[in-house]
KOLGU-4560 file (N, C-alpha, C; in nm, 3 decimals, padded with zeros to 5 digits):
<recs>
<n_xx: -08.325 n_yy: -04.202 n_zz: 04.290 ca_xx: -08.280 ca_yy: -04.111 ca_zz: 04.392 c_xx: -08.364 c_yy: -04.134 c_zz: 04.518 mol: A seq: 1 type: MET>
<n_xx: -08.298 n_yy: -04.135 n_zz: 04.634 ca_xx: -08.370 ca_yy: -04.144 ca_zz: 04.761 c_xx: -08.450 c_yy: -04.017 c_zz: 04.782 mol: A seq: 2 type: ASP>
<n_xx: -08.525 n_yy: -04.015 n_zz: 04.888 ca_xx: -08.605 ca_yy: -03.897 ca_zz: 04.919 c_xx: -08.515 c_yy: -03.774 c_zz: 04.932 mol: A seq: 3 type: GLN>
<n_xx: -08.561 n_yy: -03.662 n_zz: 04.878 ca_xx: -08.484 ca_yy: -03.537 ca_zz: 04.878 c_xx: -08.482 c_yy: -03.479 c_zz: 05.019 mol: A seq: 4 type: VAL>
<n_xx: -08.366 n_yy: -03.434 n_zz: 05.060 ca_xx: -08.350 ca_yy: -03.367 ca_zz: 05.189 c_xx: -08.419 c_yy: -03.231 c_zz: 05.182 mol: A seq: 5 type: ARG>
<n_xx: -08.512 n_yy: -03.204 n_zz: 05.277 ca_xx: -08.585 ca_yy: -03.077 ca_zz: 05.281 c_xx: -08.589 c_yy: -03.030 c_zz: 05.426 mol: A seq: 6 type: LYS>
<n_xx: -08.571 n_yy: -02.900 n_zz: 05.446 ca_xx: -08.583 ca_yy: -02.846 ca_zz: 05.581 c_xx: -08.602 c_yy: -02.695 c_zz: 05.577 mol: A seq: 7 type: TYR>
<n_xx: -08.652 n_yy: -02.640 n_zz: 05.688 ca_xx: -08.671 ca_yy: -02.496 ca_zz: 05.704 c_xx: -08.558 c_yy: -02.446 c_zz: 05.793 mol: A seq: 8 type: VAL>
<n_xx: -08.494 n_yy: -02.335 n_zz: 05.750 ca_xx: -08.382 ca_yy: -02.279 ca_zz: 05.826 c_xx: -08.416 c_yy: -02.139 c_zz: 05.875 mol: A seq: 9 type: ALA>
<n_xx: -08.376 n_yy: -02.109 n_zz: 05.997 ca_xx: -08.393 ca_yy: -01.975 ca_zz: 06.053 c_xx: -08.261 c_yy: -01.900 c_zz: 06.056 mol: A seq: 10 type: LYS>
<n_xx: -08.154 n_yy: -01.971 n_zz: 06.025 ca_xx: -08.021 ca_yy: -01.912 ca_zz: 06.015 c_xx: -07.941 c_yy: -01.996 c_zz: 05.917 mol: A seq: 11 type: GLN>
<n_xx: -07.827 n_yy: -01.941 n_zz: 05.874 ca_xx: -07.741 ca_yy: -02.012 ca_zz: 05.781 c_xx: -07.605 c_yy: -02.027 c_zz: 05.847 mol: A seq: 12 type: ILE>
<n_xx: -07.559 n_yy: -02.150 n_zz: 05.859 ca_xx: -07.427 ca_yy: -02.174 ca_zz: 05.915 c_xx: -07.324 c_yy: -02.174 c_zz: 05.802 mol: A seq: 13 type: LYS>
<n_xx: -07.207 n_yy: -02.120 n_zz: 05.836 ca_xx: -07.101 ca_yy: -02.105 ca_zz: 05.737 c_xx: -06.969 c_yy: -02.138 c_zz: 05.802 mol: A seq: 14 type: LEU>
<n_xx: -06.885 n_yy: -02.211 n_zz: 05.734 ca_xx: -06.752 ca_yy: -02.243 ca_zz: 05.787 c_xx: -06.674 c_yy: -02.114 c_zz: 05.811 mol: A seq: 15 type: ALA>
<n_xx: -06.597 n_yy: -02.112 n_zz: 05.919 ca_xx: -06.519 ca_yy: -01.993 ca_zz: 05.956 c_xx: -06.434 c_yy: -01.941 c_zz: 05.840 mol: A seq: 16 type: ASP>
<n_xx: -06.376 n_yy: -02.032 n_zz: 05.764 ca_xx: -06.284 ca_yy: -01.990 ca_zz: 05.658 c_xx: -06.354 c_yy: -01.911 c_zz: 05.546 mol: A seq: 17 type: LYS>
<n_xx: -06.488 n_yy: -01.919 n_zz: 05.537 ca_xx: -06.561 ca_yy: -01.847 ca_zz: 05.433 c_xx: -06.621 c_yy: -01.715 c_zz: 05.481 mol: A seq: 18 type: PHE>
<n_xx: -06.618 n_yy: -01.691 n_zz: 05.611 ca_xx: -06.683 ca_yy: -01.571 ca_zz: 05.665 c_xx: -06.618 c_yy: -01.443 c_zz: 05.611 mol: A seq: 19 type: PHE>
<n_xx: -06.485 n_yy: -01.440 n_zz: 05.601 ca_xx: -06.416 ca_yy: -01.322 ca_zz: 05.548 c_xx: -06.454 c_yy: -01.296 c_zz: 05.402 mol: A seq: 20 type: ASP>
<n_xx: -06.485 n_yy: -01.402 n_zz: 05.326 ca_xx: -06.529 ca_yy: -01.385 ca_zz: 05.187 c_xx: -06.660 c_yy: -01.307 c_zz: 05.183 mol: A seq: 21 type: PHE>
<n_xx: -06.748 n_yy: -01.333 n_zz: 05.280 ca_xx: -06.875 ca_yy: -01.259 ca_zz: 05.287 c_xx: -06.846 c_yy: -01.113 c_zz: 05.320 mol: A seq: 22 type: VAL>
<n_xx: -06.763 n_yy: -01.090 n_zz: 05.420 ca_xx: -06.733 ca_yy: -00.954 ca_zz: 05.463 c_xx: -06.666 c_yy: -00.872 c_zz: 05.353 mol: A seq: 23 type: LEU>
<n_xx: -06.586 n_yy: -00.936 n_zz: 05.269 ca_xx: -06.517 ca_yy: -00.865 ca_zz: 05.161 c_xx: -06.605 c_yy: -00.848 c_zz: 05.037 mol: A seq: 24 type: SER>
<n_xx: -06.720 n_yy: -00.916 n_zz: 05.033 ca_xx: -06.807 ca_yy: -00.910 ca_zz: 04.916 c_xx: -06.777 c_yy: -01.014 c_zz: 04.811 mol: A seq: 25 type: GLY>
<n_xx: -06.677 n_yy: -01.100 n_zz: 04.836 ca_xx: -06.641 ca_yy: -01.204 ca_zz: 04.739 c_xx: -06.746 c_yy: -01.316 c_zz: 04.735 mol: A seq: 26 type: LYS>
<n_xx: -06.811 n_yy: -01.341 n_zz: 04.847 ca_xx: -06.912 ca_yy: -01.446 ca_zz: 04.857 c_xx: -07.049 c_yy: -01.382 c_zz: 04.874 mol: A seq: 27 type: LYS>
<n_xx: -07.135 n_yy: -01.397 n_zz: 04.773 ca_xx: -07.270 ca_yy: -01.338 ca_zz: 04.777 c_xx: -07.379 c_yy: -01.445 c_zz: 04.768 mol: A seq: 28 type: THR>
<n_xx: -07.339 n_yy: -01.570 n_zz: 04.772 ca_xx: -07.435 ca_yy: -01.679 ca_zz: 04.775 c_xx: -07.374 c_yy: -01.796 c_zz: 04.849 mol: A seq: 29 type: SER>
<n_xx: -07.459 n_yy: -01.889 n_zz: 04.885 ca_xx: -07.413 ca_yy: -02.013 ca_zz: 04.944 c_xx: -07.503 c_yy: -02.125 c_zz: 04.892 mol: A seq: 30 type: THR>
<n_xx: -07.447 n_yy: -02.242 n_zz: 04.875 ca_xx: -07.519 ca_yy: -02.353 ca_zz: 04.816 c_xx: -07.540 c_yy: -02.461 c_zz: 04.921 mol: A seq: 31 type: ILE>
<n_xx: -07.662 n_yy: -02.513 n_zz: 04.926 ca_xx: -07.696 ca_yy: -02.616 ca_zz: 05.023 c_xx: -07.750 c_yy: -02.739 c_zz: 04.952 mol: A seq: 32 type: ARG>
<n_xx: -07.719 n_yy: -02.853 n_zz: 05.009 ca_xx: -07.762 ca_yy: -02.984 ca_zz: 04.964 c_xx: -07.910 c_yy: -03.001 c_zz: 04.994 mol: A seq: 33 type: TYR>
<n_xx: -07.989 n_yy: -03.032 n_zz: 04.894 ca_xx: -08.131 ca_yy: -03.049 ca_zz: 04.913 c_xx: -08.205 c_yy: -02.917 c_zz: 04.899 mol: A seq: 34 type: GLY>
<n_xx: -08.325 n_yy: -02.914 n_zz: 04.954 ca_xx: -08.412 ca_yy: -02.798 ca_zz: 04.942 c_xx: -08.426 c_yy: -02.732 c_zz: 05.079 mol: A seq: 35 type: LEU>
<n_xx: -08.383 n_yy: -02.607 n_zz: 05.086 ca_xx: -08.388 ca_yy: -02.531 ca_zz: 05.211 c_xx: -08.491 c_yy: -02.420 c_zz: 05.194 mol: A seq: 36 type: VAL>
<n_xx: -08.580 n_yy: -02.409 n_zz: 05.291 ca_xx: -08.686 ca_yy: -02.309 ca_zz: 05.287 c_xx: -08.667 c_yy: -02.211 c_zz: 05.403 mol: A seq: 37 type: PHE>
<n_xx: -08.714 n_yy: -02.089 n_zz: 05.384 ca_xx: -08.698 ca_yy: -01.984 ca_zz: 05.484 c_xx: -08.833 c_yy: -01.918 c_zz: 05.509 mol: A seq: 38 type: PHE>
<n_xx: -08.857 n_yy: -01.879 n_zz: 05.633 ca_xx: -08.982 ca_yy: -01.813 ca_zz: 05.668 c_xx: -08.968 c_yy: -01.662 c_zz: 05.672 mol: A seq: 39 type: THR>
<n_xx: -08.845 n_yy: -01.612 n_zz: 05.661 ca_xx: -08.818 ca_yy: -01.468 ca_zz: 05.666 c_xx: -08.704 c_yy: -01.437 c_zz: 05.570 mol: A seq: 40 type: ASP>
<n_xx: -08.700 n_yy: -01.314 n_zz: 05.518 ca_xx: -08.589 ca_yy: -01.278 ca_zz: 05.429 c_xx: -08.472 c_yy: -01.216 c_zz: 05.506 mol: A seq: 41 type: ASP>
<n_xx: -08.487 n_yy: -01.197 n_zz: 05.635 ca_xx: -08.376 ca_yy: -01.150 ca_zz: 05.719 c_xx: -08.332 c_yy: -01.266 c_zz: 05.807 mol: A seq: 42 type: ARG>
<n_xx: -08.203 n_yy: -01.295 n_zz: 05.800 ca_xx: -08.147 ca_yy: -01.410 ca_zz: 05.872 c_xx: -08.015 c_yy: -01.372 c_zz: 05.936 mol: A seq: 43 type: LEU>
<n_xx: -07.967 n_yy: -01.464 n_zz: 06.018 ca_xx: -07.834 ca_yy: -01.452 ca_zz: 06.076 c_xx: -07.744 c_yy: -01.553 c_zz: 06.006 mol: A seq: 44 type: ILE>
<n_xx: -07.629 n_yy: -01.506 n_zz: 05.960 ca_xx: -07.525 ca_yy: -01.592 ca_zz: 05.905 c_xx: -07.429 c_yy: -01.621 c_zz: 06.019 mol: A seq: 45 type: LEU>
<n_xx: -07.408 n_yy: -01.747 n_zz: 06.050 ca_xx: -07.327 ca_yy: -01.786 ca_zz: 06.166 c_xx: -07.205 c_yy: -01.866 c_zz: 06.127 mol: A seq: 46 type: LEU>
<n_xx: -07.094 n_yy: -01.839 n_zz: 06.191 ca_xx: -06.979 ca_yy: -01.929 ca_zz: 06.189 c_xx: -06.957 c_yy: -01.969 c_zz: 06.334 mol: A seq: 47 type: SER>
<n_xx: -06.854 n_yy: -02.043 n_zz: 06.361 ca_xx: -06.826 ca_yy: -02.081 ca_zz: 06.500 c_xx: -06.787 c_yy: -01.960 c_zz: 06.584 mol: A seq: 48 type: ASN>
<n_xx: -06.735 n_yy: -01.856 n_zz: 06.522 ca_xx: -06.680 ca_yy: -01.743 ca_zz: 06.596 c_xx: -06.755 c_yy: -01.611 c_zz: 06.575 mol: A seq: 49 type: LYS>
<n_xx: -06.833 n_yy: -01.600 n_zz: 06.468 ca_xx: -06.893 ca_yy: -01.471 ca_zz: 06.434 c_xx: -07.036 c_yy: -01.488 c_zz: 06.385 mol: A seq: 50 type: ARG>
<n_xx: -07.106 n_yy: -01.375 n_zz: 06.380 ca_xx: -07.239 ca_yy: -01.374 ca_zz: 06.321 c_xx: -07.260 c_yy: -01.243 c_zz: 06.247 mol: A seq: 51 type: SER>
<n_xx: -07.353 n_yy: -01.243 n_zz: 06.155 ca_xx: -07.377 ca_yy: -01.129 ca_zz: 06.069 c_xx: -07.522 c_yy: -01.132 c_zz: 06.024 mol: A seq: 52 type: LEU>
<n_xx: -07.586 n_yy: -01.018 n_zz: 06.022 ca_xx: -07.723 ca_yy: -01.009 ca_zz: 05.969 c_xx: -07.717 c_yy: -01.000 c_zz: 05.818 mol: A seq: 53 type: SER>
<n_xx: -07.801 n_yy: -01.080 n_zz: 05.753 ca_xx: -07.807 ca_yy: -01.079 ca_zz: 05.607 c_xx: -07.953 c_yy: -01.070 c_zz: 05.564 mol: A seq: 54 type: ILE>
<n_xx: -07.972 n_yy: -01.031 n_zz: 05.439 ca_xx: -08.105 ca_yy: -01.030 ca_zz: 05.378 c_xx: -08.100 c_yy: -01.122 c_zz: 05.257 mol: A seq: 55 type: ARG>
<n_xx: -08.198 n_yy: -01.209 n_zz: 05.247 ca_xx: -08.209 ca_yy: -01.296 ca_zz: 05.130 c_xx: -08.253 c_yy: -01.214 c_zz: 05.010 mol: A seq: 56 type: LEU>
<n_xx: -08.185 n_yy: -01.230 n_zz: 04.900 ca_xx: -08.222 ca_yy: -01.163 ca_zz: 04.776 c_xx: -08.300 c_yy: -01.257 c_zz: 04.684 mol: A seq: 57 type: LEU>
<n_xx: -08.257 n_yy: -01.384 n_zz: 04.685 ca_xx: -08.321 ca_yy: -01.484 ca_zz: 04.598 c_xx: -08.284 c_yy: -01.622 c_zz: 04.652 mol: A seq: 58 type: LYS>
<n_xx: -08.379 n_yy: -01.712 n_zz: 04.646 ca_xx: -08.353 ca_yy: -01.852 ca_zz: 04.679 c_xx: -08.388 c_yy: -01.932 c_zz: 04.554 mol: A seq: 59 type: VAL>
<n_xx: -08.287 n_yy: -01.997 n_zz: 04.496 ca_xx: -08.300 ca_yy: -02.064 ca_zz: 04.367 c_xx: -08.302 c_yy: -02.215 c_zz: 04.387 mol: A seq: 60 type: ASP>
<n_xx: -08.412 n_yy: -02.278 n_zz: 04.346 ca_xx: -08.429 ca_yy: -02.423 ca_zz: 04.355 c_xx: -08.421 c_yy: -02.491 c_zz: 04.218 mol: A seq: 61 type: TYR>
<n_xx: -08.377 n_yy: -02.418 n_zz: 04.117 ca_xx: -08.390 ca_yy: -02.465 ca_zz: 03.979 c_xx: -08.279 c_yy: -02.558 c_zz: 03.933 mol: A seq: 62 type: SER>
<n_xx: -08.173 n_yy: -02.577 n_zz: 04.010 ca_xx: -08.059 ca_yy: -02.655 ca_zz: 03.962 c_xx: -08.036 c_yy: -02.782 c_zz: 04.043 mol: A seq: 63 type: LYS>
<n_xx: -07.970 n_yy: -02.874 n_zz: 03.976 ca_xx: -07.919 ca_yy: -02.993 ca_zz: 04.043 c_xx: -07.768 c_yy: -02.975 c_zz: 04.062 mol: A seq: 64 type: THR>
<n_xx: -07.710 n_yy: -03.065 n_zz: 04.139 ca_xx: -07.565 ca_yy: -03.058 ca_zz: 04.163 c_xx: -07.488 c_yy: -03.059 c_zz: 04.031 mol: A seq: 65 type: PHE>
<n_xx: -07.530 n_yy: -03.142 n_zz: 03.938 ca_xx: -07.461 ca_yy: -03.153 ca_zz: 03.809 c_xx: -07.477 c_yy: -03.031 c_zz: 03.720 mol: A seq: 66 type: GLY>
<n_xx: -07.574 n_yy: -02.945 n_zz: 03.748 ca_xx: -07.599 ca_yy: -02.826 ca_zz: 03.666 c_xx: -07.528 c_yy: -02.701 c_zz: 03.718 mol: A seq: 67 type: GLU>
<n_xx: -07.459 n_yy: -02.712 n_zz: 03.831 ca_xx: -07.384 ca_yy: -02.597 ca_zz: 03.880 c_xx: -07.282 c_yy: -02.555 c_zz: 03.776 mol: A seq: 68 type: LEU>
<n_xx: -07.252 n_yy: -02.425 n_zz: 03.770 ca_xx: -07.157 ca_yy: -02.376 ca_zz: 03.670 c_xx: -07.055 c_yy: -02.281 c_zz: 03.734 mol: A seq: 69 type: ASN>
<n_xx: -06.965 n_yy: -02.230 n_zz: 03.651 ca_xx: -06.858 ca_yy: -02.143 ca_zz: 03.700 c_xx: -06.912 c_yy: -02.017 c_zz: 03.768 mol: A seq: 70 type: ASP>
<n_xx: -07.021 n_yy: -01.962 n_zz: 03.718 ca_xx: -07.079 ca_yy: -01.842 ca_zz: 03.777 c_xx: -07.130 c_yy: -01.871 c_zz: 03.919 mol: A seq: 71 type: GLU>
<n_xx: -07.192 n_yy: -01.988 n_zz: 03.937 ca_xx: -07.237 ca_yy: -02.028 ca_zz: 04.071 c_xx: -07.117 c_yy: -02.037 c_zz: 04.166 mol: A seq: 72 type: ASP>
<n_xx: -07.009 n_yy: -02.096 n_zz: 04.117 ca_xx: -06.888 ca_yy: -02.110 ca_zz: 04.199 c_xx: -06.830 c_yy: -01.975 c_zz: 04.236 mol: A seq: 73 type: ALA>
<n_xx: -06.824 n_yy: -01.884 n_zz: 04.140 ca_xx: -06.767 ca_yy: -01.752 ca_zz: 04.164 c_xx: -06.849 c_yy: -01.676 c_zz: 04.268 mol: A seq: 74 type: TYR>
<n_xx: -06.981 n_yy: -01.678 n_zz: 04.257 ca_xx: -07.066 ca_yy: -01.607 ca_zz: 04.354 c_xx: -07.054 c_yy: -01.668 c_zz: 04.494 mol: A seq: 75 type: ARG>
<n_xx: -07.017 n_yy: -01.796 n_zz: 04.498 ca_xx: -07.001 ca_yy: -01.864 ca_zz: 04.627 c_xx: -06.860 c_yy: -01.845 c_zz: 04.684 mol: A seq: 76 type: ASP>
<n_xx: -06.777 n_yy: -01.766 n_zz: 04.615 ca_xx: -06.644 ca_yy: -01.734 ca_zz: 04.666 c_xx: -06.532 c_yy: -01.824 c_zz: 04.616 mol: A seq: 77 type: GLY>
<n_xx: -06.561 n_yy: -01.911 n_zz: 04.521 ca_xx: -06.460 ca_yy: -02.003 ca_zz: 04.469 c_xx: -06.407 c_yy: -01.955 c_zz: 04.334 mol: A seq: 78 type: PHE>
<n_xx: -06.286 n_yy: -01.997 n_zz: 04.302 ca_xx: -06.224 ca_yy: -01.959 ca_zz: 04.175 c_xx: -06.269 c_yy: -02.048 c_zz: 04.060 mol: A seq: 79 type: SER>
<n_xx: -06.303 n_yy: -02.174 n_zz: 04.091 ca_xx: -06.344 ca_yy: -02.266 ca_zz: 03.986 c_xx: -06.461 c_yy: -02.352 c_zz: 04.033 mol: A seq: 80 type: THR>
<n_xx: -06.531 n_yy: -02.409 n_zz: 03.939 ca_xx: -06.641 ca_yy: -02.501 ca_zz: 03.969 c_xx: -06.589 c_yy: -02.625 c_zz: 04.040 mol: A seq: 81 type: LEU>
<n_xx: -06.473 n_yy: -02.673 n_zz: 03.999 ca_xx: -06.416 ca_yy: -02.792 ca_zz: 04.065 c_xx: -06.391 c_yy: -02.766 c_zz: 04.213 mol: A seq: 82 type: ASP>
<n_xx: -06.340 n_yy: -02.649 n_zz: 04.248 ca_xx: -06.317 ca_yy: -02.615 ca_zz: 04.389 c_xx: -06.448 c_yy: -02.619 c_zz: 04.467 mol: A seq: 83 type: GLU>
<n_xx: -06.553 n_yy: -02.561 n_zz: 04.409 ca_xx: -06.684 ca_yy: -02.560 ca_zz: 04.474 c_xx: -06.734 c_yy: -02.702 c_zz: 04.496 mol: A seq: 84 type: LEU>
<n_xx: -06.730 n_yy: -02.784 n_zz: 04.394 ca_xx: -06.781 ca_yy: -02.921 ca_zz: 04.405 c_xx: -06.702 c_yy: -03.003 c_zz: 04.506 mol: A seq: 85 type: LYS>
<n_xx: -06.571 n_yy: -02.985 n_zz: 04.510 ca_xx: -06.490 ca_yy: -03.056 ca_zz: 04.609 c_xx: -06.530 c_yy: -03.016 c_zz: 04.750 mol: A seq: 86 type: ILE>
<n_xx: -06.552 n_yy: -02.887 n_zz: 04.771 ca_xx: -06.591 ca_yy: -02.838 ca_zz: 04.904 c_xx: -06.730 c_yy: -02.888 c_zz: 04.943 mol: A seq: 87 type: GLU>
<n_xx: -06.825 n_yy: -02.887 n_zz: 04.850 ca_xx: -06.958 ca_yy: -02.937 ca_zz: 04.880 c_xx: -06.954 c_yy: -03.086 c_zz: 04.915 mol: A seq: 88 type: LEU>
<n_xx: -06.874 n_yy: -03.163 n_zz: 04.843 ca_xx: -06.862 ca_yy: -03.306 ca_zz: 04.873 c_xx: -06.792 c_yy: -03.329 c_zz: 05.007 mol: A seq: 89 type: LYS>
<n_xx: -06.703 n_yy: -03.238 n_zz: 05.045 ca_xx: -06.636 ca_yy: -03.250 ca_zz: 05.175 c_xx: -06.738 c_yy: -03.233 c_zz: 05.287 mol: A seq: 90 type: ARG>
<n_xx: -06.832 n_yy: -03.141 n_zz: 05.271 ca_xx: -06.935 ca_yy: -03.117 ca_zz: 05.372 c_xx: -07.045 c_yy: -03.223 c_zz: 05.371 mol: A seq: 91 type: PHE>
<n_xx: -07.090 n_yy: -03.264 n_zz: 05.251 ca_xx: -07.210 ca_yy: -03.347 ca_zz: 05.239 c_xx: -07.185 c_yy: -03.491 c_zz: 05.195 mol: A seq: 92 type: TYR>
<n_xx: -07.062 n_yy: -03.525 n_zz: 05.159 ca_xx: -07.035 ca_yy: -03.658 ca_zz: 05.106 c_xx: -07.064 c_yy: -03.661 c_zz: 04.957 mol: A seq: 93 type: GLY>
<n_xx: -07.077 n_yy: -03.781 n_zz: 04.903 ca_xx: -07.102 ca_yy: -03.795 ca_zz: 04.759 c_xx: -07.240 c_yy: -03.740 c_zz: 04.725 mol: A seq: 94 type: ASP>
<n_xx: -07.245 n_yy: -03.656 n_zz: 04.623 ca_xx: -07.371 ca_yy: -03.595 ca_zz: 04.581 c_xx: -07.400 c_yy: -03.639 c_zz: 04.438 mol: A seq: 95 type: ILE>
<n_xx: -07.511 n_yy: -03.707 n_zz: 04.414 ca_xx: -07.544 ca_yy: -03.747 ca_zz: 04.277 c_xx: -07.566 c_yy: -03.623 c_zz: 04.189 mol: A seq: 96 type: PRO>
<n_xx: -07.529 n_yy: -03.630 n_zz: 04.061 ca_xx: -07.543 ca_yy: -03.516 ca_zz: 03.971 c_xx: -07.688 c_yy: -03.468 c_zz: 03.956 mol: A seq: 97 type: PRO>
<n_xx: -07.786 n_yy: -03.557 n_zz: 03.975 ca_xx: -07.926 ca_yy: -03.517 ca_zz: 03.956 c_xx: -07.993 c_yy: -03.476 c_zz: 04.087 mol: A seq: 98 type: ASP>
<n_xx: -07.915 n_yy: -03.458 n_zz: 04.193 ca_xx: -07.972 ca_yy: -03.424 ca_zz: 04.323 c_xx: -07.998 c_yy: -03.273 c_zz: 04.331 mol: A seq: 99 type: TYR>
<n_xx: -08.116 n_yy: -03.230 n_zz: 04.377 ca_xx: -08.146 ca_yy: -03.087 ca_zz: 04.385 c_xx: -08.062 c_yy: -03.016 c_zz: 04.491 mol: A seq: 100 type: PRO>
<n_xx: -08.029 n_yy: -02.893 n_zz: 04.461 ca_xx: -07.956 ca_yy: -02.809 ca_zz: 04.554 c_xx: -08.030 c_yy: -02.675 c_zz: 04.565 mol: A seq: 101 type: ILE>
<n_xx: -07.998 n_yy: -02.600 n_zz: 04.670 ca_xx: -08.055 ca_yy: -02.468 ca_zz: 04.690 c_xx: -07.942 c_yy: -02.366 c_zz: 04.683 mol: A seq: 102 type: THR>
<n_xx: -07.959 n_yy: -02.266 n_zz: 04.599 ca_xx: -07.862 ca_yy: -02.157 ca_zz: 04.591 c_xx: -07.925 c_yy: -02.036 c_zz: 04.660 mol: A seq: 103 type: ILE>
<n_xx: -07.860 n_yy: -01.990 n_zz: 04.766 ca_xx: -07.913 ca_yy: -01.882 ca_zz: 04.848 c_xx: -07.832 c_yy: -01.756 c_zz: 04.820 mol: A seq: 104 type: ILE>
<n_xx: -07.894 n_yy: -01.657 n_zz: 04.757 ca_xx: -07.830 ca_yy: -01.530 ca_zz: 04.726 c_xx: -07.864 c_yy: -01.432 c_zz: 04.838 mol: A seq: 105 type: HIS>
<n_xx: -07.765 n_yy: -01.360 n_zz: 04.885 ca_xx: -07.787 ca_yy: -01.272 ca_zz: 05.000 c_xx: -07.700 c_yy: -01.147 c_zz: 04.992 mol: A seq: 106 type: PHE>
<n_xx: -07.730 n_yy: -01.051 n_zz: 05.080 ca_xx: -07.644 ca_yy: -00.934 ca_zz: 05.097 c_xx: -07.636 c_yy: -00.905 c_zz: 05.247 mol: A seq: 107 type: LYS>
<n_xx: -07.529 n_yy: -00.843 n_zz: 05.287 ca_xx: -07.512 ca_yy: -00.805 ca_zz: 05.427 c_xx: -07.607 c_yy: -00.691 c_zz: 05.460 mol: A seq: 108 type: MET>
<n_xx: -07.662 n_yy: -00.694 n_zz: 05.579 ca_xx: -07.744 ca_yy: -00.584 ca_zz: 05.628 c_xx: -07.652 c_yy: -00.481 c_zz: 05.691 mol: A seq: 109 type: GLU>
<n_xx: -07.689 n_yy: -00.358 n_zz: 05.681 ca_xx: -07.606 ca_yy: -00.250 ca_zz: 05.739 c_xx: -07.641 c_yy: -00.232 c_zz: 05.884 mol: A seq: 110 type: LYS>
</recs>
């Protein structure tokens, strides 16, 4: 495996089509390629058209792409694991099964 992608984020970008899933409570996590670190538990969730204050509940570094499961997909707003993996590959390209991912669990701030 090449060097793992690592970065610090001060906000989380989200595709417009998933923003309503957050607002409805269907999406309570988001998955990122590589290892993402945060300096604060309060962040802004951004799409091209909207923004929302969120609070990080948990940042999980324990899984690889190949270890994602149906529960991960459901929390991310998808109906199946296959849908989630297709969408992640659409954003990031081919992802090796042993590549680390970050699962970011969050809730909307009032």
